[in-house]
BALOBA-1460 file (C-alpha; in Angstrom, 3 decimals):
// residues 180
<rec num="1" residu="m" x="0.000" y="0.000" z="0.000"/>
<rec num="2" residu="s" x="1.272" y="3.451" z="-0.872"/>
<rec num="3" residu="p" x="2.541" y="5.577" z="2.069"/>
<rec num="4" residu="r" x="0.094" y="8.271" z="0.975"/>
<rec num="5" residu="f" x="-2.813" y="5.886" z="1.548"/>
<rec num="6" residu="r" x="-1.384" y="4.622" z="4.835"/>
<rec num="7" residu="s" x="-1.379" y="8.192" z="6.121"/>
<rec num="8" residu="l" x="-4.965" y="8.775" z="4.938"/>
<rec num="9" residu="p" x="-6.434" y="7.829" z="8.360"/>
<rec num="10" residu="v" x="-4.056" y="10.323" z="10.006"/>
<rec num="11" residu="v" x="-5.085" y="13.040" z="7.536"/>
<rec num="12" residu="l" x="-8.761" y="12.290" z="8.095"/>
<rec num="13" residu="f" x="-8.277" y="12.253" z="11.869"/>
<rec num="14" residu="s" x="-6.436" y="15.577" z="11.617"/>
<rec num="15" residu="a" x="-9.207" y="17.152" z="9.585"/>
<rec num="16" residu="v" x="-11.908" y="15.950" z="11.983"/>
<rec num="17" residu="a" x="-9.829" y="17.030" z="14.969"/>
<rec num="18" residu="a" x="-9.306" y="20.476" z="13.445"/>
<rec num="19" residu="w" x="-13.020" y="20.850" z="12.981"/>
<rec num="20" residu="g" x="-13.976" y="19.327" z="16.326"/>
<rec num="21" residu="f" x="-11.321" y="20.954" z="18.480"/>
<rec num="22" residu="g" x="-11.012" y="24.208" z="16.550"/>
<rec num="23" residu="a" x="-13.255" y="26.185" z="18.875"/>
<rec num="24" residu="c" x="-11.989" y="24.672" z="22.077"/>
<rec num="25" residu="g" x="-8.266" y="23.982" z="21.567"/>
<rec num="26" residu="e" x="-7.111" y="25.945" z="24.608"/>
<rec num="27" residu="r" x="-9.848" y="24.493" z="26.810"/>
<rec num="28" residu="a" x="-9.073" y="20.937" z="25.688"/>
<rec num="29" residu="s" x="-5.393" y="21.567" z="26.344"/>
<rec num="30" residu="g" x="-6.023" y="22.751" z="29.879"/>
<rec num="31" residu="e" x="-8.379" y="19.888" z="30.646"/>
<rec num="32" residu="s" x="-5.988" y="17.227" z="29.315"/>
<rec num="33" residu="q" x="-3.042" y="18.681" z="31.182"/>
<rec num="34" residu="a" x="-5.122" y="19.125" z="34.325"/>
<rec num="35" residu="g" x="-6.153" y="15.466" z="34.124"/>
<rec num="36" residu="a" x="-2.523" y="14.388" z="33.833"/>
<rec num="37" residu="s" x="-1.559" y="16.622" z="36.764"/>
<rec num="38" residu="a" x="-4.375" y="15.225" z="38.890"/>
<rec num="39" residu="a" x="-3.299" y="11.679" z="38.031"/>
<rec num="40" residu="a" x="0.281" y="12.476" z="39.033"/>
<rec num="41" residu="r" x="-0.852" y="13.997" z="42.344"/>
<rec num="42" residu="s" x="-3.001" y="10.965" z="43.125"/>
<rec num="43" residu="g" x="-0.101" y="8.577" z="42.554"/>
<rec num="44" residu="r" x="-1.630" y="6.878" z="39.501"/>
<rec num="45" residu="s" x="0.043" y="7.176" z="36.131"/>
<rec num="46" residu="a" x="-1.280" y="9.541" z="33.515"/>
<rec num="47" residu="t" x="-2.587" y="7.986" z="30.295"/>
<rec num="48" residu="t" x="-0.028" y="9.859" z="28.203"/>
<rec num="49" residu="v" x="3.477" y="11.184" z="28.379"/>
<rec num="50" residu="c" x="2.799" y="13.929" z="25.847"/>
<rec num="51" residu="p" x="4.785" y="17.085" z="26.478"/>
<rec num="52" residu="t" x="2.778" y="20.234" z="27.153"/>
<rec num="53" residu="a" x="1.819" y="22.588" z="24.355"/>
<rec num="54" residu="e" x="4.218" y="25.135" z="25.852"/>
<rec num="55" residu="q" x="7.147" y="22.676" z="25.725"/>
<rec num="56" residu="v" x="6.386" y="21.674" z="22.134"/>
<rec num="57" residu="g" x="5.854" y="25.281" z="21.062"/>
<rec num="58" residu="e" x="9.145" y="26.356" z="22.615"/>
<rec num="59" residu="a" x="11.021" y="23.495" z="20.932"/>
<rec num="60" residu="a" x="9.342" y="24.018" z="17.554"/>
<rec num="61" residu="g" x="9.635" y="27.789" z="17.587"/>
<rec num="62" residu="f" x="5.925" y="28.465" z="17.061"/>
<rec num="63" residu="q" x="2.834" y="28.318" z="19.257"/>
<rec num="64" residu="v" x="0.649" y="25.227" z="19.350"/>
<rec num="65" residu="t" x="-2.319" y="24.022" z="21.338"/>
<rec num="66" residu="f" x="-2.678" y="20.454" z="22.587"/>
<rec num="67" residu="s" x="-5.174" y="18.543" z="20.488"/>
<rec num="68" residu="a" x="-5.147" y="14.807" z="21.250"/>
<rec num="69" residu="a" x="-3.282" y="11.949" z="22.887"/>
<rec num="70" residu="l" x="-3.659" y="8.464" z="21.471"/>
<rec num="71" residu="g" x="-2.384" y="5.055" z="22.513"/>
<rec num="72" residu="s" x="-0.502" y="4.103" z="25.635"/>
<rec num="73" residu="p" x="2.986" y="5.026" z="26.862"/>
<rec num="74" residu="d" x="3.649" y="1.281" z="27.316"/>
<rec num="75" residu="t" x="3.063" y="0.452" z="23.630"/>
<rec num="76" residu="w" x="2.271" y="2.783" z="20.741"/>
<rec num="77" residu="m" x="1.490" y="6.418" z="21.477"/>
<rec num="78" residu="g" x="0.823" y="9.593" z="19.595"/>
<rec num="79" residu="c" x="0.503" y="13.231" z="20.595"/>
<rec num="80" residu="q" x="-1.107" y="15.805" z="18.348"/>
<rec num="81" residu="y" x="-0.778" y="19.597" z="18.506"/>
<rec num="82" residu="q" x="-2.472" y="22.222" z="16.375"/>
<rec num="83" residu="m" x="-0.651" y="25.321" z="15.195"/>
<rec num="84" residu="t" x="-2.210" y="28.636" z="16.204"/>
<rec num="85" residu="g" x="-2.912" y="31.896" z="14.410"/>
<rec num="86" residu="r" x="-2.974" y="31.970" z="10.632"/>
<rec num="87" residu="y" x="-1.647" y="28.390" z="10.509"/>
<rec num="88" residu="r" x="-4.478" y="26.967" z="12.636"/>
<rec num="89" residu="g" x="-5.625" y="23.669" z="11.138"/>
<rec num="90" residu="n" x="-2.079" y="22.373" z="10.603"/>
<rec num="91" residu="f" x="-1.055" y="19.608" z="12.970"/>
<rec num="92" residu="l" x="2.261" y="18.582" z="14.470"/>
<rec num="93" residu="e" x="2.291" y="14.927" z="15.466"/>
<rec num="94" residu="i" x="4.715" y="13.106" z="17.727"/>
<rec num="95" residu="m" x="4.621" y="9.327" z="17.636"/>
<rec num="96" residu="a" x="6.480" y="6.567" z="19.467"/>
<rec num="97" residu="d" x="6.499" y="2.896" z="18.544"/>
<rec num="98" residu="p" x="8.552" y="-0.035" z="19.789"/>
<rec num="99" residu="a" x="12.053" y="0.059" z="18.259"/>
<rec num="100" residu="s" x="11.191" y="-3.168" z="16.415"/>
<rec num="101" residu="k" x="9.124" y="-0.992" z="14.029"/>
<rec num="102" residu="a" x="12.043" y="1.331" z="13.207"/>
<rec num="103" residu="d" x="12.623" y="-0.109" z="9.727"/>
<rec num="104" residu="s" x="9.025" y="0.617" z="8.777"/>
<rec num="105" residu="v" x="9.163" y="4.163" z="10.188"/>
<rec num="106" residu="f" x="12.413" y="4.949" z="8.352"/>
<rec num="107" residu="t" x="11.085" y="3.434" z="5.110"/>
<rec num="108" residu="d" x="7.974" y="5.630" z="5.340"/>
<rec num="109" residu="l" x="10.130" y="8.700" z="6.058"/>
<rec num="110" residu="k" x="12.380" y="7.963" z="3.052"/>
<rec num="111" residu="q" x="9.328" y="7.500" z="0.809"/>
<rec num="112" residu="a" x="7.838" y="10.782" z="2.082"/>
<rec num="113" residu="v" x="11.059" y="12.605" z="1.139"/>
<rec num="114" residu="k" x="10.903" y="11.188" z="-2.374"/>
<rec num="115" residu="g" x="7.254" y="12.198" z="-2.673"/>
<rec num="116" residu="m" x="7.982" y="15.744" z="-1.511"/>
<rec num="117" residu="k" x="11.353" y="16.411" z="-3.141"/>
<rec num="118" residu="g" x="11.787" y="13.944" z="-6.021"/>
<rec num="119" residu="m" x="12.851" y="10.353" z="-6.513"/>
<rec num="120" residu="d" x="16.559" y="11.076" z="-5.933"/>
<rec num="121" residu="a" x="15.975" y="12.894" z="-2.624"/>
<rec num="122" residu="e" x="17.222" y="11.413" z="0.632"/>
<rec num="123" residu="p" x="16.639" y="12.509" z="4.236"/>
<rec num="124" residu="d" x="19.473" y="14.179" z="6.151"/>
<rec num="125" residu="k" x="21.219" y="12.371" z="8.983"/>
<rec num="126" residu="i" x="20.731" y="14.019" z="12.365"/>
<rec num="127" residu="d" x="22.610" y="13.701" z="15.633"/>
<rec num="128" residu="v" x="19.702" y="12.497" z="17.768"/>
<rec num="129" residu="g" x="19.537" y="8.939" z="19.065"/>
<rec num="130" residu="t" x="20.614" y="6.292" z="16.579"/>
<rec num="131" residu="q" x="19.739" y="6.156" z="12.891"/>
<rec num="132" residu="g" x="18.363" y="9.723" z="13.133"/>
<rec num="133" residu="l" x="16.962" y="11.100" z="9.868"/>
<rec num="134" residu="a" x="15.050" y="14.282" z="9.007"/>
<rec num="135" residu="f" x="13.707" y="16.195" z="6.018"/>
<rec num="136" residu="g" x="11.789" y="19.343" z="5.259"/>
<rec num="137" residu="s" x="9.826" y="20.705" z="2.330"/>
<rec num="138" residu="n" x="7.246" y="23.421" z="1.751"/>
<rec num="139" residu="s" x="4.379" y="21.011" z="2.482"/>
<rec num="140" residu="m" x="5.745" y="18.477" z="4.994"/>
<rec num="141" residu="s" x="8.636" y="18.086" z="7.420"/>
<rec num="142" residu="g" x="9.582" y="15.153" z="9.610"/>
<rec num="143" residu="a" x="12.279" y="13.604" z="11.768"/>
<rec num="144" residu="a" x="12.735" y="10.112" z="13.223"/>
<rec num="145" residu="t" x="15.205" y="8.370" z="15.499"/>
<rec num="146" residu="v" x="15.637" y="5.360" z="17.745"/>
<rec num="147" residu="v" x="16.278" y="5.958" z="21.444"/>
<rec num="148" residu="g" x="16.387" y="2.934" z="23.724"/>
<rec num="149" residu="s" x="13.397" y="0.692" z="23.116"/>
<rec num="150" residu="r" x="11.453" y="3.261" z="21.042"/>
<rec num="151" residu="v" x="11.419" y="4.746" z="17.587"/>
<rec num="152" residu="w" x="10.254" y="8.381" z="17.736"/>
<rec num="153" residu="y" x="8.809" y="10.356" z="14.833"/>
<rec num="154" residu="a" x="7.781" y="14.007" z="14.651"/>
<rec num="155" residu="r" x="5.840" y="15.213" z="11.603"/>
<rec num="156" residu="l" x="4.270" y="18.478" z="10.496"/>
<rec num="157" residu="e" x="2.026" y="18.471" z="7.437"/>
<rec num="158" residu="y" x="0.778" y="21.753" z="6.095"/>
<rec num="159" residu="l" x="-2.774" y="20.799" z="5.195"/>
<rec num="160" residu="m" x="-4.454" y="24.158" z="5.590"/>
<rec num="161" residu="a" x="-1.728" y="26.659" z="4.675"/>
<rec num="162" residu="g" x="-0.152" y="27.755" z="1.456"/>
<rec num="163" residu="g" x="3.279" y="26.578" z="2.564"/>
<rec num="164" residu="i" x="5.014" y="27.601" z="5.756"/>
<rec num="165" residu="g" x="8.474" y="26.665" z="4.582"/>
<rec num="166" residu="d" x="10.911" y="23.955" z="5.513"/>
<rec num="167" residu="q" x="10.393" y="23.056" z="9.198"/>
<rec num="168" residu="k" x="13.007" y="20.270" z="9.400"/>
<rec num="169" residu="d" x="14.985" y="22.030" z="12.133"/>
<rec num="170" residu="a" x="11.784" y="22.499" z="14.172"/>
<rec num="171" residu="m" x="11.004" y="18.770" z="13.888"/>
<rec num="172" residu="v" x="14.544" y="17.898" z="15.023"/>
<rec num="173" residu="r" x="14.165" y="20.170" z="18.081"/>
<rec num="174" residu="v" x="10.798" y="18.549" z="18.923"/>
<rec num="175" residu="l" x="12.390" y="15.109" z="18.549"/>
<rec num="176" residu="k" x="15.163" y="16.137" z="20.960"/>
<rec num="177" residu="l" x="12.475" y="17.191" z="23.455"/>
<rec num="178" residu="v" x="10.739" y="13.806" z="23.520"/>
<rec num="179" residu="a" x="13.387" y="11.254" z="22.546"/>
<rec num="180" residu="r" x="15.355" y="11.018" z="25.781"/>
């Protein structure tokens, strides 16, 4: 199956999330973070290890609001953030899978580069974790690495904007935030 079609559920989820959370992004962010804080205070574990919107925004270099947390920190997990201002509707996603899925993640990243920049394009090596790779284009940027027992991937697709430029460096900074 083409990587474009494999990402179709993510694109559809992003579009629905943009519509559903668009009016209440800040409120949803506060409620999710408050729930995690309450869980920490009570001694039970929070359902996600997603960094706060402030942490992600600082690392990326632009403001975001928290949108959704999916999965479980013990297996697969994903964190989704929506850009603010004129770029609202564009989502930054952070995903973590078991390291055993690294080959698949890196294959998808390499195919995305070719789709965005041409068949001869290759991702750049980055100094994060092991096997770190990243790319950026005017319509998508991403970075992936293996740290310990996880493969981490940060991706920003510009679905609702007329191009916000190459955000590879922002994705590398976000990856450094989460891939410890």
